[in-house]
Structures are given as C-alpha cells and as structure tokens.
DSSP file (Angstrom, degrees, kcal/mol; ACC not computed):
  #  RESIDUE AA STRUCTURE BP1 BP2  ACC     N-H-->O    O-->H-N    N-H-->O    O-->H-N    TCO  KAPPA ALPHA  PHI   PSI    X-CA   Y-CA   Z-CA
    1    1 A X     >        0   0    0      0, 0.0     4,-2.3     0, 0.0     5,-0.2   0.000 360.0 360.0 360.0 -37.5    0.0    0.0    0.0
    2    2 A X  H  >  +     0   0    0      1,-0.2     4,-2.4     2,-0.2     5,-0.2   0.887 360.0  51.0 -62.0 -38.4    2.9    2.4    0.8
    3    3 A X  H  > S+     0   0    0      2,-0.2     4,-2.8     1,-0.2     5,-0.3   0.900 108.7  51.4 -66.3 -40.2    4.3    2.0   -2.7
    4    4 A X  H  > S+     0   0    0      2,-0.2     4,-2.6     1,-0.2     5,-0.2   0.922 112.0  46.4 -61.9 -44.6    0.9    2.7   -4.3
    5    5 A X  H  X S+     0   0    0     -4,-2.3     4,-2.1     2,-0.2    -2,-0.2   0.910 113.6  49.3 -64.1 -42.6    0.5    5.9   -2.3
    6    6 A X  H  X S+     0   0    0     -4,-2.4     4,-1.9    -5,-0.2    -2,-0.2   0.938 114.3  43.4 -63.8 -48.0    4.1    7.0   -3.1
    7    7 A X  H  X S+     0   0    0     -4,-2.8     4,-2.4     1,-0.2     5,-0.2   0.925 114.9  49.2 -65.5 -44.6    3.7    6.4   -6.8
    8    8 A X  H  X S+     0   0    0     -4,-2.6     4,-2.7    -5,-0.3    -1,-0.2   0.862 109.2  53.8 -64.7 -33.6    0.3    8.0   -7.0
    9    9 A X  H  X S+     0   0    0     -4,-2.1     4,-2.4    -5,-0.2    -1,-0.2   0.908 109.6  46.9 -65.9 -41.7    1.6   11.0   -5.1
   10   10 A X  H  X S+     0   0    0     -4,-1.9     4,-2.3     2,-0.2    -2,-0.2   0.906 114.3  46.8 -67.4 -40.9    4.4   11.5   -7.5
   11   11 A X  H  X S+     0   0    0     -4,-2.4     4,-2.5     2,-0.2    -2,-0.2   0.927 113.0  49.8 -65.5 -43.9    2.1   11.2  -10.5
   12   12 A X  H  X S+     0   0    0     -4,-2.7     4,-2.5     1,-0.2    -2,-0.2   0.889 110.5  50.4 -60.4 -40.2   -0.4   13.5   -8.9
   13   13 A X  H  X S+     0   0    0     -4,-2.4     4,-2.0     2,-0.2    -1,-0.2   0.913 110.3  49.3 -64.3 -43.2    2.4   16.1   -8.2
   14   14 A X  H  X S+     0   0    0     -4,-2.3     4,-1.7     2,-0.2    -2,-0.2   0.915 112.3  48.4 -62.8 -42.9    3.5   15.9  -11.8
   15   15 A X  H  X S+     0   0    0     -4,-2.5     4,-2.4     1,-0.2    -2,-0.2   0.915 112.4  47.9 -64.1 -42.6    0.0   16.4  -13.1
   16   16 A X  H  X S+     0   0    0     -4,-2.5     4,-0.7     1,-0.2    -1,-0.2   0.818 110.6  52.9 -68.9 -29.4   -0.6   19.3  -10.8
   17   17 A X  H  < S+     0   0    0     -4,-2.0    -1,-0.2    -5,-0.2    -2,-0.2   0.826 117.2  36.9 -72.3 -31.5    2.7   20.9  -11.8
   18   18 A X  H >< S+     0   0    0     -4,-1.7     3,-1.2    -5,-0.2     4,-0.5   0.765 100.4  76.5 -90.9 -28.1    1.9   20.7  -15.5
   19   19 A X  H >X S+     0   0    0     -4,-2.4     3,-1.9     1,-0.2     4,-0.5   0.841  83.5  62.8 -57.6 -40.8   -1.9   21.5  -15.3
   20   20 A X  G >< S+     0   0    0     -4,-0.7     3,-0.5     1,-0.3    -1,-0.2   0.810  99.0  56.8 -59.1 -27.0   -1.6   25.3  -14.8
   21   21 A X  G <4 S+     0   0    0     -3,-1.2    -1,-0.3     1,-0.2    -2,-0.2   0.680 120.7  28.9 -75.5 -16.2    0.1   25.7  -18.2
   22   22 A X  G X4 S+     0   0    0     -3,-1.9     3,-2.5    -4,-0.5     6,-0.9   0.189  82.6 120.0-123.5  14.0   -2.9   24.0  -19.9
   23   23 A X  T <<  +     0   0    0     -4,-0.5    -3,-0.1    -3,-0.5     6,-0.1   0.695  68.7  62.4 -63.1 -20.9   -5.7   25.0  -17.4
   24   24 A X  T 3  S+     0   0    0     -4,-0.2    -1,-0.3    -3,-0.1     2,-0.2   0.568  98.9  70.0 -79.9  -6.7   -7.7   26.9  -20.1
   25   25 A X  S <> S-     0   0    0     -3,-2.5     4,-1.7     1,-0.1     5,-0.2  -0.677  92.1-115.7-104.9 162.8   -8.1   23.6  -22.0
   26   26 A X  H  > S+     0   0    0     -2,-0.2     4,-2.4     1,-0.2     5,-0.2   0.877 116.4  56.6 -62.3 -37.9  -10.2   20.6  -21.1
   27   27 A X  H  > S+     0   0    0      1,-0.2     4,-2.6     2,-0.2    -1,-0.2   0.915 105.5  50.3 -61.1 -43.6   -7.0   18.5  -20.9
   28   28 A X  H  > S+     0   0    0     -6,-0.9     4,-2.1     1,-0.2    -5,-0.3   0.887 111.1  48.3 -62.7 -39.6   -5.5   20.9  -18.3
   29   29 A X  H  X S+     0   0    0     -4,-1.7     4,-2.3    -7,-0.4    -1,-0.2   0.883 112.2  48.4 -69.6 -38.6   -8.7   20.8  -16.2
   30   30 A X  H  X S+     0   0    0     -4,-2.4     4,-2.8     2,-0.2     5,-0.2   0.901 110.3  52.6 -66.5 -40.4   -8.8   17.0  -16.3
   31   31 A X  H  X S+     0   0    0     -4,-2.6     4,-2.7    -5,-0.2    -2,-0.2   0.913 109.9  48.8 -60.2 -42.2   -5.1   16.8  -15.4
   32   32 A X  H  X S+     0   0    0     -4,-2.1     4,-2.5     2,-0.2    -2,-0.2   0.921 112.7  47.2 -64.7 -44.2   -5.8   19.1  -12.4
   33   33 A X  H  X S+     0   0    0     -4,-2.3     4,-2.2     2,-0.2    -2,-0.2   0.921 115.0  45.5 -63.8 -43.7   -8.8   16.9  -11.3
   34   34 A X  H  X S+     0   0    0     -4,-2.8     4,-2.5     2,-0.2    -2,-0.2   0.903 112.2  51.8 -66.4 -41.0   -6.8   13.7  -11.7
   35   35 A X  H  X S+     0   0    0     -4,-2.7     4,-2.4    -5,-0.2    -2,-0.2   0.919 111.2  47.0 -61.2 -44.3   -3.8   15.2   -9.9
   36   36 A X  H  X S+     0   0    0     -4,-2.5     4,-1.4     2,-0.2    -1,-0.2   0.894 111.3  52.0 -64.4 -39.5   -5.9   16.2   -6.9
   37   37 A X  H  X S+     0   0    0     -4,-2.2     4,-0.7     1,-0.2    -2,-0.2   0.919 111.8  45.9 -62.8 -43.1   -7.6   12.8   -6.8
   38   38 A X  H >X S+     0   0    0     -4,-2.5     3,-0.8     1,-0.2     4,-0.8   0.891 111.2  51.8 -68.1 -38.6   -4.2   11.1   -6.7
   39   39 A X  H 3X S+     0   0    0     -4,-2.4     4,-2.0     1,-0.2    -1,-0.2   0.749  97.8  68.8 -68.7 -22.1   -2.8   13.4   -4.1
   40   40 A X  H 3X S+     0   0    0     -4,-1.4     4,-2.5     1,-0.2    -1,-0.2   0.813  90.7  61.2 -66.0 -29.1   -5.9   12.7   -2.0
   41   41 A X  H <X S+     0   0    0     -3,-0.8     4,-2.3    -4,-0.7    -1,-0.2   0.923 106.8  44.5 -61.9 -43.0   -4.6    9.2   -1.5
   42   42 A X  H  X S+     0   0    0     -4,-0.8     4,-2.1     2,-0.2    -2,-0.2   0.903 112.1  52.3 -67.0 -41.6   -1.5   10.6    0.2
   43   43 A X  H  <>S+     0   0    0     -4,-2.0     5,-3.1     1,-0.2    -2,-0.2   0.893 112.3  45.9 -62.5 -39.6   -3.6   13.0    2.3
   44   44 A X  H ><5S+     0   0    0     -4,-2.5     3,-1.2     3,-0.2    -1,-0.2   0.915 110.9  52.6 -68.2 -42.6   -5.9   10.2    3.4
   45   45 A X  H 3<5S+     0   0    0     -4,-2.3    -2,-0.2     1,-0.3    -1,-0.2   0.854 114.7  41.4 -62.3 -35.6   -2.9    7.9    4.2
   46   46 A X  T 3<5S-     0   0    0     -4,-2.1    -1,-0.3    -5,-0.1    -2,-0.2   0.326 113.4-118.3 -94.9   7.0   -1.3   10.7    6.4
   47   47 A X  T < 5 +     0   0    0     -3,-1.2     2,-1.2     1,-0.2    -3,-0.2   0.835  60.8 150.9  60.4  36.2   -4.6   11.6    7.9
   48   48 A X    >>< +     0   0    0     -5,-3.1     4,-1.3    -6,-0.2     3,-0.8  -0.649  11.7 167.9 -94.7  75.9   -4.5   15.2    6.6
   49   49 A X  H 3>  +     0   0    0     -2,-1.2     4,-2.0     1,-0.3    -1,-0.2   0.771  68.9  63.1 -67.4 -26.6   -8.3   15.5    6.4
   50   50 A X  H 3> S+     0   0    0      1,-0.2     4,-2.1     2,-0.2    -1,-0.3   0.886 103.8  49.3 -64.1 -36.4   -8.1   19.2    5.8
   51   51 A X  H <> S+     0   0    0     -3,-0.8     4,-3.0     2,-0.2    -2,-0.2   0.841 106.1  56.6 -70.2 -32.8   -6.3   18.5    2.5
   52   52 A X  H  X S+     0   0    0     -4,-1.3     4,-2.4     2,-0.2    -2,-0.2   0.914 108.3  47.6 -62.0 -41.6   -8.9   16.0    1.6
   53   53 A X  H  X S+     0   0    0     -4,-2.0     4,-2.5     2,-0.2    -2,-0.2   0.938 113.7  46.8 -64.3 -46.5  -11.6   18.7    1.9
   54   54 A X  H  X S+     0   0    0     -4,-2.1     4,-2.5     1,-0.2    -2,-0.2   0.911 112.9  49.2 -62.3 -42.5   -9.5   21.1   -0.1
   55   55 A X  H  X S+     0   0    0     -4,-3.0     4,-2.6     2,-0.2    -1,-0.2   0.904 111.1  50.1 -63.6 -41.1   -8.8   18.6   -2.8
   56   56 A X  H  X S+     0   0    0     -4,-2.4     4,-2.4     2,-0.2    -2,-0.2   0.917 111.1  48.3 -63.6 -43.6  -12.5   17.6   -3.0
   57   57 A X  H  X S+     0   0    0     -4,-2.5     4,-2.5     2,-0.2    -2,-0.2   0.909 112.0  50.4 -62.5 -41.8  -13.5   21.3   -3.3
   58   58 A X  H  X S+     0   0    0     -4,-2.5     4,-2.7     2,-0.2     5,-0.2   0.910 109.8  49.5 -62.3 -43.1  -10.9   21.7   -6.1
   59   59 A X  H  X S+     0   0    0     -4,-2.6     4,-2.6     2,-0.2    -2,-0.2   0.922 112.1  48.2 -62.6 -44.0  -12.1   18.7   -8.0
   60   60 A X  H  X S+     0   0    0     -4,-2.4     4,-2.6     2,-0.2    -2,-0.2   0.911 112.3  50.1 -62.4 -42.1  -15.7   20.0   -7.8
   61   61 A X  H  X S+     0   0    0     -4,-2.5     4,-1.9     2,-0.2    -2,-0.2   0.931 113.3  43.6 -62.7 -47.0  -14.6   23.4   -8.9
   62   62 A X  H  X S+     0   0    0     -4,-2.7     4,-2.2     2,-0.2    -1,-0.2   0.899 114.7  50.8 -66.1 -39.3  -12.6   22.1  -11.9
   63   63 A X  H  X S+     0   0    0     -4,-2.6     4,-2.6    -5,-0.2    -2,-0.2   0.915 110.2  48.5 -65.3 -42.5  -15.5   19.7  -12.8
   64   64 A X  H  X S+     0   0    0     -4,-2.6     4,-1.1     1,-0.2    -1,-0.2   0.877 113.3  47.9 -66.0 -35.7  -18.1   22.4  -12.7
   65   65 A X  H  < S+     0   0    0     -4,-1.9    -1,-0.2    -5,-0.2    -2,-0.2   0.856 114.5  47.0 -69.3 -35.6  -15.9   24.7  -14.9
   66   66 A X  H  < S+     0   0    0     -4,-2.2    -2,-0.2     1,-0.2    -1,-0.2   0.898 119.2  36.6 -74.3 -41.2  -15.3   21.8  -17.3
   67   67 A X  H  <        0   0    0     -4,-2.6    -1,-0.2     1,-0.2    -2,-0.2   0.496 360.0 360.0 -96.0  -4.2  -18.9   20.7  -17.7
   68   68 A X     <        0   0    0     -4,-1.1    -1,-0.2    -5,-0.2    -2,-0.1   0.419 360.0 360.0-108.0 360.0  -20.7   24.0  -17.5
C-alpha cells in the first residue's frame, strides 16, 4: 500500500505541476482533477483530512468549470 501511495503522489504532483500551463483547455482541467484525486490518497494515508476537503472542493470546482 505504501508503494501505491508513493507512486500515485508523484504522478499527482507531476499532473498538478503541468496542469496550470494548460488550465484553459479541457486537458488541463482533467489533469488538475486527476492530480488532486491522486494526491488525495496521500492526504488520506497521512490523515490530513483538511487537505482531503480542499482537494474535493478543487475537484468539484474544476469539474463544474469543465462541464458548464
């Protein structure tokens, strides 16, 4: 489980690092949502529930922007 969290955290970080450069496109918004979702695994594993709330709000925000 630790390896899964570690790998997903690195992938999520890479996606969040690249997403701002493409955020005006659908791809950039999907990258941001996926990155936040992957980083949520690490936040849950380390019991950082405040980050889970922020990540969830971010995912909802990007999704609403993408689909509206």
